N, C-alpha and C positions, 0 to 999 in steps of 0.2 A: 655272236660268237663265241665260240666252245670255251670252258676255260680247261679243260685239260692241259697240263706241263708237256711241252714238246709237240704239241698235235695239231697236225693242219687238217683239216675237214673241209672238202670241196665236195659242192652238193652238184650234181649231174640230174636234169631234168629239159623237159618238153615233150609238145606235145605227142597224144596216142599214134602210132604211126609212124614217128619222125625214123625210128632207128637211134634210139638210145643205146641198146643192147652192144651193137658194135663197135660206139667209145666204149661203153665198160669193159668191152674184155682188150680192149687198147690199154689202158690204164691199166687191170690187171695186170695183163704182162709187161709192163713196165713198172712193177713193184709196189700200187698201191692194194689194199685190201681193198676190199668190197663190201657196202652192205647193201644187201638189193630191198628197197622198200618194199615190193610187192610181195616178198616171200616173207617178208614180215608180216605186212596184213592179212596174210593167209594164215598164220600161224595164229594171231589172235583173234581171230575168229571158230577156232576148232572147236569141235563138240565137248558142249560141257563146259567152255568160256565163259567166263565172267561175258566179255564184250558181245558174242553173239546174245548172250540172254537180253543185253539191253537192248539189240537190234529187233529180238524177236519181241520183247514189249513194245515196241515203237513200230512197226513194218509186220505184227503177226505171224502166227505159223503158218501163212501161204509160205514164205520164204526160205521153208523147210524142205528137207527131203523126205524119204520114208523113214531113213534112218539117223532123222535131226540133225543132219547134219547141214551145211549151207547151202541153199540152188543159186549159184550166182547169177546165172542166169535169169530167173526167176527175179532178184534182188536189184538186179541192173533194167528189167525193163521198166519196174519202178522208176528207179532214179534217175536213168537218160531221159525221159520223158517227163518230167517234174523239179525241174531245178531246186525248190523250197524243198523236196525231200529229199536230192542229191545230199544238200547242205545240212539236213538233216541226219543222216548217214554221216558225211563226216565229222559232224559234231559228237558222233558218238565213237566214231571208230580212230581218228586223230589223237588223242590222249593217248592211248593205249601203245599205238604204231611208235608216236615218239617217245614214249618211256621205254620200250626197248630198243629204240634206235641207241638210244643214248646209253643203254647199258651193254648194246654193242661198242660202241665206240670203247666204251669204261674195258674189256676186255681184250680188246684191240690191242690199245697202249697199253695195257697192262703185259702183256705178251710181246710188246716191243714194235708193233707194228704203228707207225705214229703219221703215216702216209695215209689218210682215209678217206675212198671215194664211197658217195653215199646215193645211189641212185633211186631217183624217188620222183615219179611222174608228177605228184601232188606236192611237189617239194614245197612250195608257198601256201598251199592251199592250209596244210597241216602246219603249216610257220617253226616247219623245219630248218630252212632259211635260216632262220636267228642263231642258229647255232653252228652254218658255214661262214670261212673265210672268204670263199671263191666260189663263184656260182657259174656253172657251164651249161646253156640250152643247144638242146637240139631240136634243128628246125628242116622243114622239109613243105614240098611242095601240097597244096591238099589233096589234090585228085593221086598222086602217086602214095599219101597216109592212107589213103580210102583204100585203096587196090591193098595194100598191104596189108589193113586192116580185117579185109573181109578173108583174104588169103588166109591170115593166122589164126582170125577167132569165130572163124564158120559164120559171120554174120549179113544178110542183106544187105546192100546200100543204103537204106533205110536206115536201120540200125547203125551201120558205121558212122553217120551221120550225124546222129542224136551224138551218138559219143563226142564227134570233134566240136558240136556246136556246145558242148556243158563244156566245156574248157578253156582257157584263158587264150587271148590271141598274139598273134604275132608279136607286135607293138607291145605287149606288154612283157613278153618274155628279152624283146630287143634293150627295154629300157632296165630290164631290173639283172640283168648279167654282164658276167666279165668278161665270158667270150660265149661266142654262137659257131655252131657248127652247123653247115647247112647239109643236109643225108640228099641231095637229090640226085643225087651220079654214081658213079663206081665207088666200087666198095675199099678199092685200092685209094681211091683220090682221101675218101672219108678216114682210112685209118691213118694215112698220111700225117692228115690235119692232125688226129687228136694223138697222133704220137707228138710231134711236134708242141701239143697246145700240152701234153704230160710232162714234157720233157720243159717246157716254161716254168711249170708251177714246181716240178721239181728243183729247180736250181731257184726260186726262190726261196721255198723253204729251206735248203740248205746256206744258203744266205741270211738268213733269217736266224738260224742256228748257230752257226760260226761267229754272228755279231754276238746273238747271246751270250755266248762260253767266255767268248774276249771280254765281253764289259763282265761277267763273273771274274771272272780273272784280272780285271783291273782293279776290281774294287779290295 
């Protein structure tokens, strides 16, 4: 649970290829400030960063390009075929990502943005769910997800499957989430469901803040 006064952090997660970006856009259009954990993850491994240095120390210089930036495909080829190495990578990177996410939450709060959506594919693995009050997971049919991953990332079917196999299963997300959004069908349907969920969360937040103000005035 986050400790910032008057802030509600909503975690958005789900499996790769499930289509979280569609849900994220709806929440942004509905007034939520959005923190994209993928963008944060890219920023913490920029050339010359301390995090990248730790990754190189563990995996070797073979995961660097000629200009010494991170070769994401080379690293992915290693970690998505070896669960232990994926866990090692997460152990290195997640503290940096979590720290930057918390700083982003504080910056938004200072500027008056109190409803914040944290779009994080590894929300549970990084333990960022600890400072989220509500968790939303986006799920989709495995075949649909594979097609999306291949099209989006230019992977072979085998590479896409390895990425899918490295993630938590449906049952985990269903048992650890407050809302489940299935993204197997039409974009308009998913958008409508996402708008309904975002409205419910906004109403919950407004009701909570109203009670908080009323209690303060009564003291």
